[in-house]
VOBALUM-74470 format. One record per atom (N, C-alpha, C, O): x, y, z. Coordinates in pm, whole numbers, plus 50000, padded with zeros to 5 digits. Layout:
REM VOBALUM-74470
XYZ
...
***
This chain:
REM VOBALUM-74470
814099271635050
814839260734987
815179264534844
814289266934763
816459265134814
816919268834681
816749257034585
817149245834618
816159259234468
816059248534372
817429244034326
818369252034321
817549231234291
818839225934250
819079228734102
818149229534022
820339230134068
820759231233929
821129217433881
822099211633930
820409212033786
820659198733735
821269199533595
820589197233495
822529202833589
823199203033461
822889215333382
822339224933436
823229215433252
823039227133167
821569230233147
820719221333152
821289243033125
819919247233101
819449242232966
820199242032869
818179238232961
817619233532835
816119234632844
815569236232953
815449233832730
813999233432731
813559219932786
813909209532731
812789220132895
812339207732954
810989203932898
810329211932832
810599191732924
809289187232879
808209195132951
808349197833070
807149198932881
806089206432947
805429198333057
805379186033052
804919205733155
804259198933267
802999192133220
802329196633127
802689181233285
801469174033250
800269181833297
800379190833381
799139178433243
797909185033286
797629197133202
797899196933082
797099207433260
796759219533188
795319223033206
794939234733196
794469212833232
793079215433265
792359223433160
792599221733040
791479231933204
790649239833114
791489249033029
791209250832910
792549255033088
793419263733011
794029256432894
794149262032785
794439243632915
795009235932806
793999233432697
794329234032578
792729230532736
791689228132637
791439240532554
791339239832432
791349252032622
791119264532549
792299267632460
792129272432348
793529265032509
794709267432428
794699259432300
795099264432195
794239246732307
794169238432187
793129243932091
793309243231969
792039249332145
790999255232059
791549266931981
791089269731870
792539273932038
793139285531970
793719281331836
793559288331736
794409269631836
795049264931713
794039258331622
794049260631501
793149250031680
792199242631596
791089251331544
790709250231428
790549260031627
789429268531587
789489281731663
788989282731774
790109291931602
790229304931669
788889310831711
788789317131816
787849308631629
786529314231663
785969307631789
785409314331876
786119294331797
785659287431917
786449291732039
785909293032149
787749294032018
788629298832126
788159312432178
788099314632299
787839321632085
787359334832124
786009334032194
785749341332289
785139325032146
783839323532211
783989318432354
783289322932444
784919309132373
785149303932506
785679314832600
785229316232714
786639322632548
787169333532630
786089343832660
786019349032772
785249346832563
784169356432584
783169351232687
782639358932768
782919338232685
781999332432781
782589332332922
781889335033020
783879329232931
784529328633062
784799342433120
784659344533241
785169352133035
785659365033083
784779376833043
785059388133083
783729374632965
782789384532912
783329390832784
784519394032772
782419392632689
782799397432556
783379411432558
784229414732475
782939419932652
783439433732656
784919434132695
785649442932651
785359424432777
786789423532810
787579419632686
788619425532657
787089409632612
787769405432489
787819417032390
788839419232324
786719424532379
786679436232290
787709446532332
788409452032247
787819449132463
788799459032511
790219454732477
791029463032437
790519441832493
791859436832459
792139438632311
793209443232272
791169434932227
791359435932082
791539450532040
792369453531955
790759459532099
790859473732063
792199479632106
792879486232028
792579477132233
793809483132284
795039476932218
795919484132170
795099463632217
796279457132161
796249456332009
797289457631944
795059454331951
794969453131806
794959466531735
795789469031647
793999475231773
793849488031703
794849498431751
795559504531670
794919500431885
795749511231938
797239507931927
798019515931875
797629496131978
799049492631976
799469486031846
800549488931794
798639477131791
798999470331667
798999479831547
800059483031494
797809484131506
797699493331392
798339506731424
799079512231342
798069512031544
798579525231580
800099525831582
800689534931526
800729516031649
802199516131655
802829513631519
803889519131488
802169505431435
802709502631303
802679515131214
803709519231160
801509520931202
801389533031120
802189544431182
802889551731112
802079545931315
802799556631382
804299555131374
805019565031361
804809542631382
806249540431375
806829544431241
807849551331234
806169540031133
806649543430999
806479558430973
807389564930922
805299563831007
805039578030982
805979586831064
806479596831012
806219583431190
807119591431274
808549590731221
809279600631227
808949579131171
810289577931113
810479587530996
811499594430988
809509588030907
809579597430794
809389611930840
809949621130781
808599613730947
808379627330996
809679633431047
810009644731012
810419626031131
811679631331182
812719632431072
813559641531075
812689623530976
813699623430870
813459634230765
814369641530727
812199635130717
811919643830603
811319657430641
811579667330573
810519657830749
809869670430787
810759678430882
811049690130857
811189672030992
812049678931089
813529677931053
814329685931102
813899668330969
815259666730916
816319666031027
817269673831029
816119656731118
817079654831227
817979642831196
817659634731108
819099641731267
820029630631250
819439617831312
818589618631400
819889605931265
819329593431320
819539591931470
818659586731539
820689596331522
820919595331666
819949604231743
819499600631852
819629616031687
818669625131751
817259619231743
816499619931840
816919613431628
815609607031615
815469595631714
814399593331770
816569588431737
816579577531835
816329583031976
815599577032055
816929594532006
816729600932136
815279605432152
814679603532258
814709611432046
813319615932052
812369604132072
811339605432138
812709592732014
811889580832033
811839577132181
810789573432233
812989578232248
813019575532392
812169585332470
811509581632566
812179598132427
811359608232496
809869605232480
809119605932577
809439602032359
808019599232337
807569586532409
806379584932436
808499577732439
808149565432512
808149567432663
807829558132738
808509579332710
808619581932854
807319579032930
807409573933042
806119581932876
804899578932953
804759564232989
804059560833085
805409555432914
805319541232945
806159537533067
805959527133129
807119546233101
807969543633217
807239546933347
807529541133452
806289556233341
805539559933462
804179552833465
803209558133519
804119540933408
802879533333409
802329530633549
801119529933566
803199529033652
802639526933786
801729538333831
800789536133907
802019550633785
801159561933820
799749559833765
798759561733835
799679555833635
798369553333576
797719541333646
796509541133667
798539531333682
797999519733752
797429523333887
796379518233927
798129532233959
797619536834089
796269543834073
795359541834152
796169551933969
794919559133946
793769549433921
792689551033977
794009539133837
792919529733806
792569521033926
791419517133942
793559518034010
793299509334126
792709516934244
791899511434319
793099529634260
792779536834383
791639546834366
790809548434456
791589553534251
790619564534234
789569560834129
789819562234010
788419556234172
787329554134076
786709567434035
786729577134112
786169567833917
785489579833867
784029576133842
783729567133764
783139583133910
781699580133902
781429565633940
780479559533890
782259560134028
782049546534076
782729535733994
782619523934028
783429539433885
784079529533799
785589530933806
786119542033811
786299519533807
787759519533819
788459518933684
789599523533672
787819513333583
788499511233455
787909519533340
788649525233260
786599520033331
785939526233216
786369540833194
786679544433080
786409549233297
786759563333274
788169565133218
788429574833147
789069556033250
790449557633205
790609553733058
791479558932988
789759544633011
789719542132867
789239554632793
789789558432690
788209561032848
787669573332787
788729584332787
788919591132686
789429586032898
790489596232907
791589593532805
792049602732738
791999580832793
793049577332698
792619580532555
793419585532475
791359577732523
790869580732389
790859595632359
791239599732249
790429603632455
790379618232435
791779623832413
791989632132325
792749619532494
794119624332480
794689620632343
795309628932277
794459608132301
794989603732171
794399611432054
795129615331963
793099613532056
792429620731946
792929635131937
793289639731829
792939642132048
793299656432046
794759658532006
795059667831930
795669650332055
797089652332025
797399649631878
798169657131816
796829639031822
797139635731682
796459645231584
797019648131478
795279650031617
794649660031530
795449672931531
795589679331427
795979676931646
796789688931652
798049687431567
798429696731495
798709675931575
799939673831500
799689673631350
800489678831273
798579667631308
798329666131164
797789678831100
798059681530983
797019686731176
796379698531117
797239711031125
796959720831056
798289710931207
799129722631225
800399721031141
801319713831181
800449727431027
801609726730940
802729735730994
802459746031056
803949731930970
805079739731015
805289739231166
805829748531224
804859728531229
804989727031373
806459725331411
807189717831346
806899732231515
808279731231560
808569717831626
807659709931652
809839715431652
810239702531709
809629700431847
809129689631877
809669710731932
809169709232069
807679706332074
807279696832142
806809714132005
805379710832005
805099697031945
804239689731993
805839693631840
805639680531777
806019669331874
805329659131884
807109671331945
807549661432043
806519660032155
806249648932202
805949671232198
804919670832302
803659663632254
803049656032330
803279665832128
802089659332074
802289644232066
801409636532103
803449640032016
803729625632007
803839619332145
803429607832165
804379626732241
804479621632377
803099620332440
802829610732512
802219630132413
800849629432465
800099617532406
799379610532478
800269615232276
799639603532213
800149590732276
799369581432301
801449590132300
802029578532367
801469577032508
801249565932555
801249588332577
800679587932710
799269582332710
798919574432798
798449586332612
797109580832601
797129565732578
796359558332638
798039561332490
798169546932465
798639539532590
798209528332616
799529545932668
800029539632791
798909538132894
798809527932962
798059548332906
796939547633001
795979536332961
795519528733046
795679535532831
794809524732784
795439511132809
794769501632849
796749510132786
797459497632805
797439493432952
797199481732983
797699502933042
797689499833185
796299495233229
796169485833308
795269501733178
793909498333218
793529484233173
792949476633250
793849480833050
793509467433003
794409457033069
793979445733093
795669460633098
796559451433169
796049448633310
796199437633361
795449458833372
794869456833505
793729446633497
793569438233586
792939447433392
791879437633372
792459423733349
791929413833400
793529423033271
794179410133243
794719404133372
794519392233400
795419412433451
795979407433578
794859403433674
794979393333745
793799411133677
792669408133765
792029394833725
791729386633812
791819392733596
791249380233549
792239368733563
791839357133577
793539371933559
794549361633577
794509355933718
794839344233740
794109364233816
793999359633955
792719351333974
792739341134044
791619355733913
790359348433930
790249336433837
789509327033865
790999336633725
790999325433629
792439321533596
792889323733483
793169315533691
794589312333669
794859303833544
795859306333476
794019293933510
794319285833391
794269293733261
794789289133159
793659305533264
793519313333141
794569324233128
794499332433037
795569324433217
796579335033214
797329335133082
797469345633020
797819323633038
798569323232913
797669325732793
798099331532694
796399321332801
795469323832691
795169338732675
795049343632563
795059345832787
794839360332779
796039367332718
795879376632638
797259363132754
798439369132694
798539365632546
799009373732466
798109353632509
798089349932367
797079358532291
797329362432177
795939361332355
794949370132292
795549384032269
795359390032164
796279389032371
796929402032357
797939401732242
797959410532157
798789391332242
799809390332138
799219388132000
799699393731901
798169379931993
797519377231865
796899390031809
797039393031691
796199397431895
795579410031851
796629419931805
796469426531702
797719421031882
798789430231847
799429426631714
799719435431633
799659413631691
800309409231567
799419411531446
799879416331342
798129408131460
797199410431349
797079425331319
797079429531203
796989433331425
796909447831406
798159453431342
798069462131255
799329448531384
800579453131324
800669449131177
801139456931094
800209437031146
800209432531007
799349441730920
799759445730811
798169445030969
797289454130895
797899468030887
797909474330782
798419472931001
798969486431004
800159488130913
800239497930838
801109478830918
802279479930833
801929478330685
802569484230599
800879470330657
800469468230518
799999481230453
800199483230333
799369489930533
798849502330476
799689514430510
799449525330456
800699512830599
801449524530646
802209531430534
802159543630522
802909523630450
803669529730341
802779537130243
803099548130198
801639531030211
800689537330118
800139550230177
799989560130107
799819550030307
799279562030372
800289573330373
799949584830345
801549570030405
802589580430406
802799585830266
802989597830248
802759577130166
802949581530027
801819590629981
802059600629913
800569587330016
799419594829969
799129607330053
798739617629999
799329606430185
798919617130274
800089624530339
799889634830404
801299619430321
802429625330392
802489619930534
801519614130583
803619621830600
803789616230734
802839622630836
802339615730925
802569635830824
801659642330917
800229637530899
799509635530998
799809635630776
798459630530750
798279616530805
797239613330862
799299608230786
799229594530839
799169594630991
798449586631051
799929603431055
799879604531199
798499609031247
798039604831353
797849617531169
796499622031205
795499610631211
794539611231288
795709600231130
794799588831129
794879580631258
794019572231284
795909583031339
796009575931466
794909580131563
794739573931668
794159590531529
793019594331613
791899583931605
791069583131696
791879575931498
790829565731483
790959554831589
789969551731656
792149548731608
792259539031718
791909545031854
791369538031940
792219557731874
791879564232001
790369565032021
789879563632133
789639567431912
788179567531919
787659553731959
786709552632037
788269543231904
787859529631938
788129526532085
787329519632150
789249531532138
789539529532280
788469536232365
787999530532464
788079548332327
787009555432398
785729547332396
785029546232497
785399541432280
784179533432268
784239520932353
783249516932413
785419514532358
785579502532440
785339505632587
784779497432660
785779517532631
785539521432769
784059523132800
783619519832910
783299528132702
781869530032724
781149516532732
780199514932809
781609506732651
780929493832644
781379483832749
780709473732770
782489486432816
783049476732910
782079473833025
781509482933086
781899461033053
781059457033167
781889457933294
782919451333307
781439466133387
782149467933512
781149471433622
780289480033603
781289464833733
780399467733846
780729481433905
781899485133920
779699488633937
779879501933991
779949501534143
779109495434209
780959508134198
781109508834343
780009517734401
779629527834342
779499513734516
778389521234577
778799535534611
778219545034557
779759537134697
780219550334736
781729550034753
782319539634783
782339561534735
783789562234753
784129575234825
783679586034786
784909574034929
785299585635008
786609591234951
787689585834977
786499601834874
787689607634811
788629614134911
789789616834880
788129616535033
789009622235135
790039612035183
791049615635244
789779599335153
790699588735194
791669584635083
792379574635095
791679592434975
792529588734860
793989587834900
794699578534861
794459597734978
795879597735014
796249585335095
797349580035082
795309580835180
795579568735257
795639556435167
796459547535187
794749556135068
794749544734976
796009544734890
796569534134860
796459556734850
797709557634775
798869552234860
799709544534812
798899556434985
799979552135073
799929537035094
800959530335092
798719531835112
798579517535135
798999509635011
799639499235022
798619514634892
798989507734768
800499507934749
801089497734711
801109519434774
802569520634759
803269511634860
804269505134829
802749511334982
803339502835086
803209488135047
804139480335068
802069484434991
801859470634948
802829466834836
803379455834835
803029476134740
803979473334632
805399472034685
806149463334642
805749480734780
807089480034838
807319466834909
808389460934899
806289462234982
806399449435052
806559438034952
807349428834973
805789438734844
805859428134743
807229428034675
807789417334650
807749439934645
809029440634576
810179435334661
811219431434606
810029435134793
811099430234879
811219415034874
812229409334916
810189408534823
810229393934816
811199389434707
811189395034597
812039379534736
812949374334634
812209369134511
812719369934399
810989363834534
810189358834421
809869369734320
809549366834205
809929382334364
809549393434277
810749401334227
810879403734107
811649405534318
812719414534274
813749407534185
814379414034102
813919394534202
814909387634119
814559388033970
815409391633889
813309384533931
812979385633789
812989399933738
813279402433622
812669409533828
812689423533787
814089427833744
814249435133647
815099423133817
816479426433782
816809421133642
817389428133559
816429408733618
816709402733486
815999410333373
816599413233270
814719413533396
813949420433292
814579433833256
814739437133138
814919441533359
815479454833333
816819453833260
817039460833162
817709445233308
819029444133247
818939438833105
819649443533016
818069429233084
817929423432951
817509433832847
818069434432738
816519442032883
816069452332789
817069463732777
817259469332669
817699467032888
818679477832886
819809474932789
820319483932723
820209462232781
821329458432696
820919454232555
821739449232478
819649456332522
819219452632386
819689462632281
819699459532162
820079474832324
820669485032236
819869487032107
820229481732002
818809494632117
817949497432002
818649507031906
818919518531942
818949502431786
819579510831683
818669511831560
819149514031449
817349510231582
816419510031470
816419523131393
816139523331273
816719534331462
816779547231392
817829547131283
817569551631171
819019542131314
820069541231213
819709531631103
819989534330986
819069520331137
818659510631034
817609516530942
817639514030821
816669524430997
815629530430914
816229540330815
815859540430698
817149548630862
817789558130772
818569550830663
818579555030548
819229539930700
819989532130601
819039525430501
819339524830382
817919520330550
816919514230462
816499523730350
816349519630235
816309536530385
815739546030289
816789554130214
816449562930135
818079551330237
819149558530168
819359552530028
819479540330013
819399561329926
819509556629788
820959555729741
821219550529632
821899560429819
823309560229779
824039548129837
824599540029763
824009547029969
824719536130036
823779524430066
824169512830052
822559527530106
821609517130144
820779512230027
821029516229913
819809503630053
818969498129946
817959508029889
817419505629781
817699519129960
816799529429908
815359524729895
814729526929791
814849518229996
813469513529992
812499525329990
812739535430055
811409523929915
810369534229910
809419532630028
809539523030105
808479542230043
807519541330153
806719528430146
806509521830248
806279524930025
805499512630010
806309500330044
805799491030107
807569500230003
808429488630032
808669487130181
808659476030235
808899498530249
809099498130394
807869492030463
807999483630552
806689496430421
805459491230480
805309476230459
804919469030551
805599471530338
805469457230309
806489449130389
806159438430441
807719454130399
808759447030475
808329445430620
808449434530677
807849456230681
807399455430819
806139446930833
805939440330935
805289447130730
804069438930735
804419424130734
803849416230809
805369420230650
805809406330648
806449402830782
806319391630831
807149412630840
807709410430974
806619407431076
806829399431167
805469413831061
804349411431152
803789397331137
803259391631232
803919391731016
803519377630998
804399368731085
803919359131146
805689372131091
806589364731179
806169366131324
806239356531401
805739378131363
805259380231500
804029371731528
803909365831635
803119371031431
801919362831446
802279348031457
801689340831537
803249343631377
803699329731386
804309326931523
804179315931577
804989337131579
805539335531712
804449333331816
804599325031905
803329340731804
802209338931895
801619324831882
801359318131981
801419320431756
800859307131732
801769296231786
801309286531847
803079297831763
804049288031811
804059287331963
804119276632022
804009299132025
804009299532171
802759293032228
802829284832320
801589296732173
800329291832227
800169276732206
799639269832293
800619271732093
800399257632060
801459248332118
801189236532141
802679253532143
803789244732177
804529248632304
804919239932381
804739261532327
805719265832427
805129271232556
805889273932650
803829273032564
803269279932681
803309271632809
803019276932916
803649258832800
803749250432918
805189247332959
805429240033054
806159253032885
807559250532917
808009259333034
807399269733059
809059255333104
809579263333216
810069277033170
810569278533058
809929286933258
810359300533225
811829301133188
812199307233088
812659294833267
814089296433249
814559291033114
815359297333045
814059279433076
814489273432950
814059281632829
814859283832738
812809286132828
812309293332710
812959307032697
813169311832586
813299313432812
813989326332806
815439324732763
815999333432697
816049313632802
817419311032758
817499310332606
818299317232543
816639302032549
816669300632403
816179313232332
816649316432223
815249320432393
814809332932334
815929343132326
816049350132225
816749343932430
817869353432432
818929349632328
819449358232257
819239336732320
820239332032224
819749334232080
820499339031995
818489330632055
817949332231920
817839347031881
817979350431764
817599355731980
817539370031953
818889375231903
818949383231809
819959370631965
821299374631921
821619369331783
822189376331700
821239356731759
821509350731627
820669357431518
821149359731408
819399360731550
818549367431452
819099381131417
818949385631303
819729387831514
820319400931488
821459400331388
821789410431325
822069388631372
823149387331274
822659388931131
823439392031041
821359387031109
820809389330976
820929403930937
821149407030820
820779412931034
820999427231008
822439429630963
822699437830875
823369422331025
824779423830990
825019419330846
825769425830772
824399408430806
824519403630668
823969413930571
824539416430465
822829420130608
822189429930521
823009442630509
823189447930399
823499447630621
824259460230621
825589458730546
826019467930477
826229447330562
827519445030493
827309440430350
828289438330278
826069438830306
825679435030170
826149421130132
826319418130013
826359412630230
826729398730200
825599391430130
825829381830056
824379395930153
823239389430088
823309390729937
822889381729865
823849402129888
823979403929742
825039394629685
824929390029572
826079391929765
827149383129717
826679368729703
827229361129623
825659365029782
825149351329769
823869351029685
823179340829678
823549362429622
822459362829525
821079365329580
820099362229512
820939370729702
819629373529761
819399388629758
820149396029822
818379393429687
818119407929679
817829414029816
817339407229906
818139426929829
817929434029955
816479433030004
816229430430121
815539435129913
814129435529949
813679422130007
813019421830111
814039411329943
813649398129988
814329394730121
813709389230212
815619398030130
816359394730252
815849403030370
815799398030482
815489415630346
814959424130454
813649418530508
813389419330628
812819412830420
811569406730466
811849394530553
811209392730657
812809386230513
813189374630594
813729379130729
813379373630833
814589389130724
815219394630845
814149399230945
814179395331062
813219407530898
812189412830988
811259401931039
810829402431154
810939392230955
810029381430998
810639373431112
809999370831213
811899369531094
812559361331196
812749369331324
812539364231434
813159382031311
813379390331429
812089392431508
812089391831631
810979394931436
809699397031504
809199384131569
808629384631678
809399372931506
808959360231563
809729357231692
809129353431793
811059358831688
811879356331807
811529366331917
811459362532035
811319378931880
810959388931979
809649385632049
809529387432170
808679380631973
807409376932034
807569365032128
806949364532234
808409355332089
808639343632174
809349347532303
809169340932406
810159358132299
810799363132422
809799370632509
809859369932631
808899377832446
808039387332516
806879380532590
806589383932704
806229370932524
805029364832582
805289357932717
804499359832809
806359349932731
806609343932863
806819354432972
806449352233088
807419365832936
807639376333034
806329382633078
806169386233194
805379383932985
804069389333022
803349379833117
802719384233213
803439366833088
802839356933178
803499357633315
802829357233418
804829358833315
805569359833440
805129371933521
804909371033642
804989383333454
804559395533523
803159393933582
802909398233695
802249387933507
800879386533556
800819377433679
799929379033763
801769368033690
801779358733803
802499364433925
802499358234031
803109376033911
803779382334024
802909392934091
803359399634184
801669394634043
800789405034097
799969399534212
799389388734203
799909406934321
799089403034436
797709409334424
797569419934364
796679403034479
795309408134467
795149421934530
795809425134629
794269430034470
793969443234525
794659454534453
794059464934427
795939452434420
796689462834347
797269456934219
798379460534178
796519447734158
797049441034040
797349450633926
798339449133855
796469460833907
796709470433800
797989478333824
798799480133733
798149483133947
799329491033981
800599482833971
801589487133913
800569470834029
801799463034035
802169457533897
803349456933863
801179453533819
801479449033682
802079460733603
803019458933526
801519472633623
802059484433556
803499487033601
804339490933521
803759484933731
805119486933781
806089477333714
807179481333673
805699464733705
806569454833641
806799458233493
807919457033443
805749462433426
805909465833285
806709478633268
807439480133170
806579487933362
807339500433351
808829497833368
809649504733307
809179488033449
810589484433461
811139479633328
812259482933289
810329471833258
810759467233127
810809478933027
811729479832946
809809487633034
809809499132944
810939508832974
811469515232884
811309509933103
812479518133138
813729512233076
814599519533028
813829498933077
814959492433010
814949495032861
816009497432802
813779494532799
813669497232655
814009511832624
814659514732523
813559521032710
813879535132690
815389537332698
815969544432616
816019531132798
817469532332811
818169526032690
819199531032645
817609515132639
818239508732523
818169517832401
819079517932319
817069525432388
816969535032277
818009546032292
818629550032193
818189550932414
819189561532435
820609556132421
821469562732362
820859544132475
822189538232454
822439535732306
823559537732257
821399531432234
821549529432091
821849542332017
822689542731928
821129553232056
821399566131995
822809571032024
823469576631937
823269568832148
824639572732184
825659564532104
826679569832060
825379551732087
826279543232010
826359547931865
827459548531808
825219551331805
825219556431668
825999569531658
826719571731561
825849578131759
826569590831760
828079588631772
828859595031702
828479579731862
829909577031882
830549570731757
831729572831731
829769563131681
830289556831560
830099565631437
830359561231324
829629578131459
829459587931349
828489583131241
828679585931122
827439576031283
826379572131189
825429584031176
824819588031275
825289589531057
824479601431036
823529599230919
823369588030870
822899610230873
821939609230763
822599604230635
821939597730553
823879607130617
824579603630492
825759594330514
826389590230416
826069590830636
827259582930666
826859570230743
826329570930853
827129558630681
826729545930741
827869535630743
827619523730760
829099540130725
830209530730714
830439522830843
830959511730838
830039528330958
830249521331085
828969515131140
828939510531254
827929514831058
826659509331106
826799494431140
826159489531233
827629487231064
827799472931089
828419470431227
828139460231291
829259479731274
829859478231406
828779479531514
828779472131612
827869489131493
826759490831588
825899478231594
825489474031702
825639472231478
824839459831475
825549448631549
824929441231625
826859447431527
827629436831592
827669438631744
827509429031819
827879451031789
827889453831933
826539450631995
826469444932104
825469454231927
824119451331977
823899436331993
823359431932094
824319428531894
824109414131899
824889407532012
824399398232077
826099412332035
826899406732145
826279410432279
826239402332372
825789423032289
825189427632415
823959419432452
823639418232570
823269413932355
822069406032382
822389393032456
821499387032517
823639388632452
824019376332520
824419378732665
824429369332745
824739391032700
825209394132835
824179390632943
824569385433048
822859393232922
821889389933027
821819375133063
821249371533166
822399366432981
822399352233015
823139349533145
822899339333210
824039358533182
824759356833309
823829358433429
824179354433540
822649364433407
821679366333515
820499356733504
819499358333575
820609347033417
819479338133394
819129329933518
818009324933529
820069328533609
819789321033732
818719327833818
818189321633910
818409340333788
817369347433863
815959343633819
814989346833887
815849336633707
814539332933654
814069320033721
814879310933740
812799318933757
812309306633822
812339294833726
812179296433605
812549283033780
812549270933699
811159265433677
810969256633592
810179270333750
808829265033741
808219267733605
808639276833533
807209259733570
806549261533441
805569273133448
805319278733555
805019276833333
804219288833322
802789287233375
802039296933379
802419275033414
801099272833471
801119272633624
800079271433687
802309273933682
802439273133828
802139286633892
802239297133828
801769286134019
801639298234099
802999301534157
803619293034222
803469313534136
804829317134173
804929323834309
805919322134379
803909331534347
803959338634474
803649329034590
802869319734573
804259331434706
803889323534824
802409325434856
801829335934828
801799315134914
800369315834945
800039327635035
798959333535026
800989331135124
800739342035219
800569355535148
799899364435200
801169356935030
801059369734958
799729371034886
799369381834840
799009359934876
797709360334809
796579362034909
795409360934873
796929364835035
795919366235139
795299380135135
795969390235115
793999380235154
793269393035157
791909390635221
791089383735162
791619396135341
790379393435415
790559381035501
791699377035525
789549375235547
789669363535630
789049351335565
789009340635624
788559353035444
787969341635374
789029334535294
790029340435253
788799321835271
789729313635195
789019308735071
787919303035077
789679311134955
789079307234828
789969297134760
791159299434741
789399286134723
790189275934652
790179279234505
789119280234442
791379281034448
791529284034306
792109271934237
793159267034277
791449267234134
791889254934069
792399257833929
791779265333854
793539251733894
794089252533760
794239238233710
795279232033731
793209233033644
793249219233600
793239210233722
792329210933804
794289201633733
794419192733847
795139199233963
795339193034067
795539211933944
796289218934047
795349226834136
794509234434085
795459225234265
794629233034358
795529239534460
796399233034518
795319252334482
796099259034584
795199268834658
794199273434603
795559272034780
794739280534866
795099295034848
796269298634846
794079303334835
794279317734829
793539323834947
792309324034949
794279328835043
793669335135160
793539349835133
794499356335093
792359355035155
792099368835120
792039377435245
791209375435334
792949387135250
792929396635360
793519409635314
794029410535202
793449419835399
793849433135356
795329434635341
795799439535238
796099430535439
797519432935437
798239420335399
798059409935464
799079420935293
799849409435252
801269411035296
801859421735283
801829400135349
803189400435399
803999390035325
803509379135298
805229393435293
806099384035224
806729374735326
807659378735397
806239362335334
806779352635427
807639342935350
807269338335242
808779339835404
809729331035336
809089317735301
808429311735386
809259313035177
808729300135138
809359288935219
808759278235233
810569291335273
811219280935353
810339277235474
810229265535509
809719287535537
808929285235657
807609278535625
807079270835706
807079281435506
805749276435473
805779263435395
804739257335374
806969259135352
807059247935257
806419235235312
805629228735243
806789231535437
806289219035491
804779219335513
804069209635485
804289230735563
802869231935590
802049231735463
800969225735457
802579238435358
801829239335233
801889226335154
800969223235078
802959218635171
803139206835088
801979197135103
801609190335007
801399196535223
800279187335245
798979192535185
798019184935170
798949205535151
797719211435099
797729212634948
796689215034888
798889211134886
799009213434744
798929200434665
799399190034712
798349201034548
798289189334461
799049192534334
798729202134264
800069184434306
800829185234181
801529198434159
801839201734044
801799206334264
802509219034244
803499220934355
803179218134470
804689225634325
805679228734427
805849243734431
806179249934331
805629249534549
805739264034563
807199267734582
807629271034693
807959267034475
809379270134483
809599285134477
808879292034405
810589290234551
810919304334538
811469307134401
812089298334340
811249319034350
811789322534220
813259325134238
813679336434260
814029314534228
815459315534253
816029325934163
815459329034058
817109331234199
817869340634120
817209343033986
817539336033891
816309352433974
815599354533851
816289363933759
817039372633804
816079362533632
816559372233538
815589372833424
815239362233371
815109384333380
814119384933275
814259396533183
814659407233230
813959395533056
814099406332963
813019415932947
813139425232866
810579425032800
809419429832755
809839431632634
811029434732636
809049430832446
808859432432309
808859445832298
808299453532377
809269447832232
809089460732179
807689464532215
806749458732161
807509473532300
806239477232348
805689488532276
804579492932306
***
């Protein structure tokens, strides 16, 4: 049964109820410490620690310091053009596109009886070794440097997949806490980015870009430690001779899940939305630091501007958790896409120097620009993470969540390459920025194009169960999962089959309380800067 279109899209009133998840969500705003204690009690403190380390230290601080340091590294040490630096950024992000591979490993191949802990340790070792090699080896060529940065990105991707598998796993066993876990991830990432950007400019100024990159080994050490401390039940025995069969079964299960309209429709939206975001940050960074045509920001100024931008990201998390986490997916993504395009116009004002004509200095306006852009980006990203976690079927949650995220990262990688190609076609170089405003304008217009696919996004709210009940079957036991006043049946069995919601609608309607298992009609979805 196709959901009806009732007039123009708009933000609808949030669904009533919310249960325990709503109570915990309110604690987030009223008392963050009480909120963290509740999450630690419900999900165990080692899980909360792993999220904070991976999202806060590795992705928050690490991406902030690494982003600024890598920008100066390609510009001042390797002396490449902005379009080439943009291309290299896409190459270093490639490990995030093959996240399903890391997800398969964590789901299928335990090490010493553990499915998650060893992969945190592996991620930490890769990150430490690659960044120490890059920082200690002076005069490193472009290819070895690119390999080192890609390896560091690979370690971060493995850690991210592993913690995402835990998030998806807990999202299935604790459905009311799905949005709270994503808020924890976003909150940790924003706080980490705020800290990282605050010190990134100073670190690059004092230690140089290579020295600052070397410090990224510290977050990797923390990831390794989180893996050692993580509470995880050890499997009794594992037959490694059956690995190929388990791989085949996992891949077959993912293929079956992807054939469901409830799943592939949002995937199309997510990929297209990110693909058309046209990342031109390489050109903007070069313009930021140019003393002739651009504002000529120093290392310290760049760090402060991005740090203030992280405050906007943090405000986005707070706004989402306190106000928007119960709104329907379609409405919140509509406004997120529109606001993203409008926020991009601030870059146009800055590049064309209109801000100076109205009396606003470059430095102050750049801080406003980054704050608003980061806040809007976070508001777009968090609902998509919740959506992805709700599309995962039991048993291969790590793999399938990684697959969904890799689709978004593939879109982001393509957007970086399309952005680099756009900069090259417009002749934006190290010293030439006369056409940069055209690139900004094209990017902003492209952000509105995915709205034509918004019908692919489900109309249901973010607390609803999106998959048909038959896809949640595994084993022959039936487990009642409750989300506040909402109760739905989860049948557990080995093989999950995508059965049309049309066939199950009447039978399920008598078993469900306050929830309609609507198909994810024509979905369309955008992932944050990952």
